[in-house]
Backbone atoms as SQL, in Angstrom:
CREATE TABLE atoms (id INTEGER PRIMARY KEY, chain TEXT, resi INTEGER, resn TEXT, atom TEXT, x REAL, y REAL, z REAL);
INSERT INTO atoms VALUES
  (1, 'A', 1, 'MET', 'N', 6.178, 4.912, 6.540),
  (2, 'A', 1, 'MET', 'CA', 5.552, 4.290, 7.681),
  (3, 'A', 1, 'MET', 'C', 5.737, 5.192, 8.884),
  (4, 'A', 2, 'ASN', 'N', 4.804, 5.146, 9.783),
  (5, 'A', 2, 'ASN', 'CA', 4.845, 5.942, 10.994),
  (6, 'A', 2, 'ASN', 'C', 5.878, 5.346, 11.940),
  (7, 'A', 3, 'VAL', 'N', 7.127, 5.756, 11.786),
  (8, 'A', 3, 'VAL', 'CA', 8.245, 5.158, 12.517),
  (9, 'A', 3, 'VAL', 'C', 8.139, 5.396, 14.017),
  (10, 'A', 4, 'GLU', 'N', 7.582, 6.542, 14.415),
  (11, 'A', 4, 'GLU', 'CA', 7.506, 6.898, 15.833),
  (12, 'A', 4, 'GLU', 'C', 6.427, 6.129, 16.582),
  (13, 'A', 5, 'ASN', 'N', 5.579, 5.374, 15.867),
  (14, 'A', 5, 'ASN', 'CA', 4.432, 4.700, 16.476),
  (15, 'A', 5, 'ASN', 'C', 3.574, 5.683, 17.262),
  (16, 'A', 6, 'LYS', 'N', 3.372, 6.849, 16.658),
  (17, 'A', 6, 'LYS', 'CA', 2.536, 7.892, 17.223),
  (18, 'A', 6, 'LYS', 'C', 1.387, 8.130, 16.254),
  (19, 'A', 7, 'CYS', 'N', 0.174, 8.190, 16.766),
  (20, 'A', 7, 'CYS', 'CA', -0.995, 8.370, 15.917),
  (21, 'A', 7, 'CYS', 'C', -0.940, 9.721, 15.207),
  (22, 'A', 8, 'LEU', 'N', -1.168, 9.696, 13.890),
  (23, 'A', 8, 'LEU', 'CA', -1.166, 10.921, 13.109),
  (24, 'A', 8, 'LEU', 'C', -2.405, 11.772, 13.370),
  (25, 'A', 9, 'ARG', 'N', -3.447, 11.189, 13.925),
  (26, 'A', 9, 'ARG', 'CA', -4.701, 11.919, 14.182),
  (27, 'A', 9, 'ARG', 'C', -4.743, 12.516, 15.580),
  (28, 'A', 10, 'CYS', 'N', -4.515, 11.690, 16.613),
  (29, 'A', 10, 'CYS', 'CA', -4.681, 12.175, 17.994),
  (30, 'A', 10, 'CYS', 'C', -3.367, 12.353, 18.741),
  (31, 'A', 11, 'GLY', 'N', -2.267, 11.848, 18.170),
  (32, 'A', 11, 'GLY', 'CA', -0.969, 11.956, 18.834),
  (33, 'A', 11, 'GLY', 'C', -0.730, 10.885, 19.881),
  (34, 'A', 12, 'GLY', 'N', -1.692, 10.000, 20.054),
  (35, 'A', 12, 'GLY', 'CA', -1.553, 8.927, 21.035),
  (36, 'A', 12, 'GLY', 'C', -0.425, 7.967, 20.677),
  (37, 'A', 13, 'THR', 'N', 0.059, 7.252, 21.675),
  (38, 'A', 13, 'THR', 'CA', 1.179, 6.325, 21.460),
  (39, 'A', 13, 'THR', 'C', 0.750, 4.865, 21.508),
  (40, 'A', 14, 'ASN', 'N', -0.543, 4.607, 21.616),
  (41, 'A', 14, 'ASN', 'CA', -1.048, 3.242, 21.676),
  (42, 'A', 14, 'ASN', 'C', -1.350, 2.762, 20.257),
  (43, 'A', 15, 'VAL', 'N', -0.307, 2.735, 19.401),
  (44, 'A', 15, 'VAL', 'CA', -0.428, 2.372, 17.992),
  (45, 'A', 15, 'VAL', 'C', 0.244, 1.025, 17.758),
  (46, 'A', 16, 'LYS', 'N', -0.482, 0.135, 17.121),
  (47, 'A', 16, 'LYS', 'CA', 0.035, -1.210, 16.844),
  (48, 'A', 16, 'LYS', 'C', -0.027, -1.482, 15.342),
  (49, 'A', 17, 'PRO', 'N', 0.950, -2.245, 14.810),
  (50, 'A', 17, 'PRO', 'CA', 0.888, -2.619, 13.395),
  (51, 'A', 17, 'PRO', 'C', -0.187, -3.670, 13.173),
  (52, 'A', 18, 'GLY', 'N', -0.759, -3.646, 11.990),
  (53, 'A', 18, 'GLY', 'CA', -1.782, -4.627, 11.648),
  (54, 'A', 18, 'GLY', 'C', -1.930, -4.706, 10.144),
  (55, 'A', 19, 'VAL', 'N', -3.006, -5.320, 9.708),
  (56, 'A', 19, 'VAL', 'CA', -3.304, -5.441, 8.281),
  (57, 'A', 19, 'VAL', 'C', -4.773, -5.118, 8.059),
  (58, 'A', 20, 'LEU', 'N', -5.096, -4.708, 6.846),
  (59, 'A', 20, 'LEU', 'CA', -6.494, -4.590, 6.431),
  (60, 'A', 20, 'LEU', 'C', -6.866, -5.964, 5.912),
  (61, 'A', 21, 'GLN', 'N', -8.007, -6.469, 6.309),
  (62, 'A', 21, 'GLN', 'CA', -8.364, -7.829, 5.925),
  (63, 'A', 21, 'GLN', 'C', -9.661, -7.839, 5.141),
  (64, 'A', 22, 'SER', 'N', -9.686, -8.685, 4.141),
  (65, 'A', 22, 'SER', 'CA', -10.887, -8.877, 3.322),
  (66, 'A', 22, 'SER', 'C', -10.884, -10.320, 2.846),
  (67, 'A', 23, 'THR', 'N', -11.708, -10.633, 1.868),
  (68, 'A', 23, 'THR', 'CA', -11.708, -11.987, 1.328),
  (69, 'A', 23, 'THR', 'C', -10.469, -12.234, 0.479),
  (70, 'A', 24, 'GLY', 'N', -9.738, -11.176, 0.197),
  (71, 'A', 24, 'GLY', 'CA', -8.478, -11.253, -0.538),
  (72, 'A', 24, 'GLY', 'C', -7.575, -10.136, -0.033),
  (73, 'A', 25, 'LYS', 'N', -6.371, -10.075, -0.517),
  (74, 'A', 25, 'LYS', 'CA', -5.461, -9.015, -0.093),
  (75, 'A', 25, 'LYS', 'C', -5.876, -7.689, -0.707),
  (76, 'A', 26, 'ILE', 'N', -5.504, -6.614, -0.056),
  (77, 'A', 26, 'ILE', 'CA', -5.786, -5.277, -0.554),
  (78, 'A', 26, 'ILE', 'C', -4.479, -4.709, -1.074),
  (79, 'A', 27, 'TYR', 'N', -4.504, -4.196, -2.312),
  (80, 'A', 27, 'TYR', 'CA', -3.306, -3.670, -2.949),
  (81, 'A', 27, 'TYR', 'C', -3.504, -2.204, -3.307),
  (82, 'A', 28, 'ALA', 'N', -2.409, -1.479, -3.363),
  (83, 'A', 28, 'ALA', 'CA', -2.437, -0.100, -3.835),
  (84, 'A', 28, 'ALA', 'C', -1.762, -0.067, -5.200),
  (85, 'A', 29, 'ARG', 'N', -2.367, 0.675, -6.135),
  (86, 'A', 29, 'ARG', 'CA', -1.779, 0.801, -7.460),
  (87, 'A', 29, 'ARG', 'C', -2.181, 2.139, -8.056),
  (88, 'A', 30, 'PRO', 'N', -1.357, 2.699, -8.932),
  (89, 'A', 30, 'PRO', 'CA', -1.744, 3.923, -9.635),
  (90, 'A', 30, 'PRO', 'C', -2.992, 3.665, -10.482),
  (91, 'A', 31, 'ASN', 'N', -3.814, 4.681, -10.704),
  (92, 'A', 31, 'ASN', 'CA', -5.064, 4.533, -11.454),
  (93, 'A', 31, 'ASN', 'C', -4.879, 3.918, -12.828),
  (94, 'A', 32, 'ASP', 'N', -3.803, 4.284, -13.536),
  (95, 'A', 32, 'ASP', 'CA', -3.637, 3.782, -14.900),
  (96, 'A', 32, 'ASP', 'C', -2.750, 2.539, -14.992),
  (97, 'A', 33, 'ALA', 'N', -2.460, 1.915, -13.867),
  (98, 'A', 33, 'ALA', 'CA', -1.650, 0.691, -13.880),
  (99, 'A', 33, 'ALA', 'C', -2.511, -0.500, -14.283),
  (100, 'A', 34, 'ASN', 'N', -1.911, -1.440, -14.961),
  (101, 'A', 34, 'ASN', 'CA', -2.591, -2.670, -15.359),
  (102, 'A', 34, 'ASN', 'C', -2.841, -3.506, -14.111),
  (103, 'A', 35, 'LEU', 'N', -4.101, -3.718, -13.761),
  (104, 'A', 35, 'LEU', 'CA', -4.454, -4.415, -12.527),
  (105, 'A', 35, 'LEU', 'C', -3.872, -5.820, -12.457),
  (106, 'A', 36, 'ASN', 'N', -3.973, -6.586, -13.534),
  (107, 'A', 36, 'ASN', 'CA', -3.491, -7.960, -13.526),
  (108, 'A', 36, 'ASN', 'C', -1.996, -8.036, -13.227),
  (109, 'A', 37, 'THR', 'N', -1.213, -7.186, -13.869),
  (110, 'A', 37, 'THR', 'CA', 0.237, -7.179, -13.625),
  (111, 'A', 37, 'THR', 'C', 0.527, -6.796, -12.183),
  (112, 'A', 38, 'PHE', 'N', -0.169, -5.788, -11.700),
  (113, 'A', 38, 'PHE', 'CA', 0.088, -5.318, -10.336),
  (114, 'A', 38, 'PHE', 'C', -0.300, -6.364, -9.308),
  (115, 'A', 39, 'LEU', 'N', -1.414, -7.071, -9.520),
  (116, 'A', 39, 'LEU', 'CA', -1.828, -8.107, -8.574),
  (117, 'A', 39, 'LEU', 'C', -0.858, -9.276, -8.554),
  (118, 'A', 40, 'ASN', 'N', -0.256, -9.580, -9.703),
  (119, 'A', 40, 'ASN', 'CA', 0.700, -10.683, -9.765),
  (120, 'A', 40, 'ASN', 'C', 2.018, -10.341, -9.083),
  (121, 'A', 41, 'THR', 'N', 2.373, -9.068, -9.017),
  (122, 'A', 41, 'THR', 'CA', 3.615, -8.673, -8.357),
  (123, 'A', 41, 'THR', 'C', 3.350, -8.253, -6.924),
  (124, 'A', 42, 'GLY', 'N', 2.251, -7.601, -6.673),
  (125, 'A', 42, 'GLY', 'CA', 1.757, -7.300, -5.345),
  (126, 'A', 42, 'GLY', 'C', 2.529, -6.307, -4.504),
  (127, 'A', 43, 'VAL', 'N', 1.859, -5.266, -4.085),
  (128, 'A', 43, 'VAL', 'CA', 2.360, -4.361, -3.051),
  (129, 'A', 43, 'VAL', 'C', 1.251, -4.324, -2.004),
  (130, 'A', 44, 'VAL', 'N', 1.425, -5.076, -0.947),
  (131, 'A', 44, 'VAL', 'CA', 0.398, -5.245, 0.070),
  (132, 'A', 44, 'VAL', 'C', 0.262, -3.969, 0.900),
  (133, 'A', 45, 'VAL', 'N', -0.970, -3.639, 1.256),
  (134, 'A', 45, 'VAL', 'CA', -1.245, -2.502, 2.120),
  (135, 'A', 45, 'VAL', 'C', -1.278, -2.994, 3.562),
  (136, 'A', 46, 'ASN', 'N', -0.388, -2.464, 4.383),
  (137, 'A', 46, 'ASN', 'CA', -0.374, -2.762, 5.812),
  (138, 'A', 46, 'ASN', 'C', -1.055, -1.621, 6.548),
  (139, 'A', 47, 'ALA', 'N', -1.229, -1.751, 7.841),
  (140, 'A', 47, 'ALA', 'CA', -1.923, -0.718, 8.605),
  (141, 'A', 47, 'ALA', 'C', -1.259, -0.487, 9.952),
  (142, 'A', 48, 'ASN', 'N', -1.343, 0.742, 10.423),
  (143, 'A', 48, 'ASN', 'CA', -1.029, 1.090, 11.803),
  (144, 'A', 48, 'ASN', 'C', -2.363, 1.485, 12.429),
  (145, 'A', 49, 'ILE', 'N', -2.702, 0.864, 13.554),
  (146, 'A', 49, 'ILE', 'CA', -4.004, 1.058, 14.170),
  (147, 'A', 49, 'ILE', 'C', -3.838, 1.733, 15.525),
  (148, 'A', 50, 'CYS', 'N', -4.533, 2.869, 15.721),
  (149, 'A', 50, 'CYS', 'CA', -4.481, 3.574, 16.995),
  (150, 'A', 50, 'CYS', 'C', -5.578, 3.037, 17.902),
  (151, 'A', 51, 'PHE', 'N', -5.189, 2.523, 19.049),
  (152, 'A', 51, 'PHE', 'CA', -6.150, 1.981, 19.998),
  (153, 'A', 51, 'PHE', 'C', -6.721, 3.062, 20.907),
  (154, 'A', 52, 'ASP', 'N', -6.267, 4.308, 20.721),
  (155, 'A', 52, 'ASP', 'CA', -6.817, 5.418, 21.502),
  (156, 'A', 52, 'ASP', 'C', -8.000, 6.066, 20.795),
  (157, 'A', 53, 'CYS', 'N', -7.894, 6.305, 19.472),
  (158, 'A', 53, 'CYS', 'CA', -8.974, 7.008, 18.748),
  (159, 'A', 53, 'CYS', 'C', -9.561, 6.195, 17.595),
  (160, 'A', 54, 'GLY', 'N', -8.959, 5.055, 17.246),
  (161, 'A', 54, 'GLY', 'CA', -9.488, 4.207, 16.179),
  (162, 'A', 54, 'GLY', 'C', -8.985, 4.542, 14.783),
  (163, 'A', 55, 'HIS', 'N', -8.094, 5.515, 14.679),
  (164, 'A', 55, 'HIS', 'CA', -7.556, 5.886, 13.368),
  (165, 'A', 55, 'HIS', 'C', -6.754, 4.724, 12.785),
  (166, 'A', 56, 'VAL', 'N', -6.927, 4.492, 11.475),
  (167, 'A', 56, 'VAL', 'CA', -6.168, 3.461, 10.775),
  (168, 'A', 56, 'VAL', 'C', -5.346, 4.145, 9.687),
  (169, 'A', 57, 'GLU', 'N', -4.030, 3.991, 9.758),
  (170, 'A', 57, 'GLU', 'CA', -3.118, 4.545, 8.766),
  (171, 'A', 57, 'GLU', 'C', -2.732, 3.426, 7.809),
  (172, 'A', 58, 'MET', 'N', -2.999, 3.627, 6.509),
  (173, 'A', 58, 'MET', 'CA', -2.642, 2.614, 5.516),
  (174, 'A', 58, 'MET', 'C', -1.243, 2.896, 4.983),
  (175, 'A', 59, 'VAL', 'N', -0.428, 1.836, 4.869),
  (176, 'A', 59, 'VAL', 'CA', 0.976, 1.991, 4.517),
  (177, 'A', 59, 'VAL', 'C', 1.405, 0.898, 3.540),
  (178, 'A', 60, 'VAL', 'N', 2.185, 1.285, 2.529),
  (179, 'A', 60, 'VAL', 'CA', 2.840, 0.298, 1.672),
  (180, 'A', 60, 'VAL', 'C', 4.342, 0.459, 1.857),
  (181, 'A', 61, 'ALA', 'N', 5.069, -0.621, 1.653),
  (182, 'A', 61, 'ALA', 'CA', 6.526, -0.573, 1.764),
  (183, 'A', 61, 'ALA', 'C', 7.079, 0.158, 0.537),
  (184, 'A', 62, 'PRO', 'N', 7.681, 1.347, 0.710),
  (185, 'A', 62, 'PRO', 'CA', 8.136, 2.120, -0.439),
  (186, 'A', 62, 'PRO', 'C', 9.175, 1.394, -1.286),
  (187, 'A', 63, 'GLU', 'N', 10.057, 0.652, -0.680),
  (188, 'A', 63, 'GLU', 'CA', 11.080, -0.062, -1.452),
  (189, 'A', 63, 'GLU', 'C', 10.453, -1.151, -2.313),
  (190, 'A', 64, 'LYS', 'N', 9.431, -1.841, -1.783),
  (191, 'A', 64, 'LYS', 'CA', 8.727, -2.869, -2.563),
  (192, 'A', 64, 'LYS', 'C', 7.996, -2.212, -3.736),
  (193, 'A', 65, 'LEU', 'N', 7.335, -1.080, -3.481),
  (194, 'A', 65, 'LEU', 'CA', 6.623, -0.369, -4.541),
  (195, 'A', 65, 'LEU', 'C', 7.582, 0.088, -5.634),
  (196, 'A', 66, 'LYS', 'N', 8.720, 0.655, -5.239),
  (197, 'A', 66, 'LYS', 'CA', 9.714, 1.111, -6.223),
  (198, 'A', 66, 'LYS', 'C', 10.241, -0.060, -7.047),
  (199, 'A', 67, 'SER', 'N', 10.484, -1.188, -6.395),
  (200, 'A', 67, 'SER', 'CA', 10.997, -2.371, -7.074),
  (201, 'A', 67, 'SER', 'C', 9.983, -2.898, -8.093),
  (202, 'A', 68, 'VAL', 'N', 8.720, -2.967, -7.689),
  (203, 'A', 68, 'VAL', 'CA', 7.667, -3.451, -8.581),
  (204, 'A', 68, 'VAL', 'C', 7.504, -2.510, -9.768),
  (205, 'A', 69, 'MET', 'N', 7.472, -1.204, -9.510),
  (206, 'A', 69, 'MET', 'CA', 7.295, -0.239, -10.589),
  (207, 'A', 69, 'MET', 'C', 8.479, -0.257, -11.550),
  (208, 'A', 70, 'LYS', 'N', 9.690, -0.406, -11.021),
  (209, 'A', 70, 'LYS', 'CA', 10.880, -0.472, -11.882),
  (210, 'A', 70, 'LYS', 'C', 10.787, -1.683, -12.807),
  (211, 'A', 71, 'ALA', 'N', 10.420, -2.832, -12.254),
  (212, 'A', 71, 'ALA', 'CA', 10.287, -4.049, -13.055),
  (213, 'A', 71, 'ALA', 'C', 9.186, -3.882, -14.104),
  (214, 'A', 72, 'CYS', 'N', 8.102, -3.236, -13.727),
  (215, 'A', 72, 'CYS', 'CA', 6.994, -3.021, -14.670),
  (216, 'A', 72, 'CYS', 'C', 7.413, -2.118, -15.821),
  (217, 'A', 73, 'TYR', 'N', 8.151, -1.073, -15.520),
  (218, 'A', 73, 'TYR', 'CA', 8.599, -0.166, -16.574),
  (219, 'A', 73, 'TYR', 'C', 9.531, -0.888, -17.545),
  (220, 'A', 74, 'VAL', 'N', 10.397, -1.744, -17.010),
  (221, 'A', 74, 'VAL', 'CA', 11.312, -2.506, -17.861),
  (222, 'A', 74, 'VAL', 'C', 10.523, -3.438, -18.770),
  (223, 'A', 75, 'MET', 'N', 9.508, -4.098, -18.204),
  (224, 'A', 75, 'MET', 'CA', 8.683, -5.023, -18.987),
  (225, 'A', 75, 'MET', 'C', 7.606, -4.293, -19.788),
  (226, 'A', 76, 'LYS', 'N', 7.418, -3.008, -19.504),
  (227, 'A', 76, 'LYS', 'CA', 6.345, -2.206, -20.120),
  (228, 'A', 76, 'LYS', 'C', 4.997, -2.902, -19.920),
  (229, 'A', 77, 'ALA', 'N', 4.825, -3.469, -18.725),
  (230, 'A', 77, 'ALA', 'CA', 3.618, -4.235, -18.461),
  (231, 'A', 77, 'ALA', 'C', 2.706, -3.587, -17.428),
  (232, 'A', 78, 'CYS', 'N', 3.141, -2.537, -16.785),
  (233, 'A', 78, 'CYS', 'CA', 2.335, -1.958, -15.716),
  (234, 'A', 78, 'CYS', 'C', 1.234, -1.044, -16.194),
  (235, 'A', 79, 'TYR', 'N', 1.503, -0.283, -17.203),
  (236, 'A', 79, 'TYR', 'CA', 0.551, 0.744, -17.598),
  (237, 'A', 79, 'TYR', 'C', -0.289, 0.323, -18.787),
  (238, 'A', 80, 'THR', 'N', -1.542, 0.692, -18.727),
  (239, 'A', 80, 'THR', 'CA', -2.448, 0.396, -19.832),
  (240, 'A', 80, 'THR', 'C', -2.215, 1.422, -20.937),
  (241, 'A', 81, 'ASP', 'N', -2.526, 1.058, -22.127),
  (242, 'A', 81, 'ASP', 'CA', -2.371, 1.975, -23.256),
  (243, 'A', 81, 'ASP', 'C', -3.614, 2.836, -23.352),
  (244, 'A', 82, 'SER', 'N', -3.496, 4.102, -22.964),
  (245, 'A', 82, 'SER', 'CA', -4.658, 4.990, -22.927),
  (246, 'A', 82, 'SER', 'C', -4.977, 5.580, -24.294),
  (247, 'A', 83, 'THR', 'N', -4.214, 5.200, -25.344),
  (248, 'A', 83, 'THR', 'CA', -4.459, 5.752, -26.682),
  (249, 'A', 83, 'THR', 'C', -5.498, 4.947, -27.441),
  (250, 'A', 84, 'ASN', 'N', -5.876, 3.766, -26.931),
  (251, 'A', 84, 'ASN', 'CA', -6.869, 2.919, -27.630),
  (252, 'A', 84, 'ASN', 'C', -8.270, 3.329, -27.260);
C-alpha cells in the first residue's frame, strides 16, 4: 500500500483511500486459481485515489492474500488442475 499517501503518478499528496465499486466486490486472484474458492475466501481490492490527477492505485492487503493462499494450498483447493 502507498504508505506515504503520495500519488505514484504525479507525486501529489491529495490522495485518499477508497474502494472500487461495482454490482459486486472486485477481487484479485492468480490466473490459474479456482475462482469459486477464491471468491468464498475473498481478497478485496481497495484503492488509493489521487484528487490531483485522477490516478487510482489498486491495492490488496498482502497479509490477507498470504493467509488465503496458505489456506488454499493446505486444502489444495485454490488451483485448477491444468492437466485435464
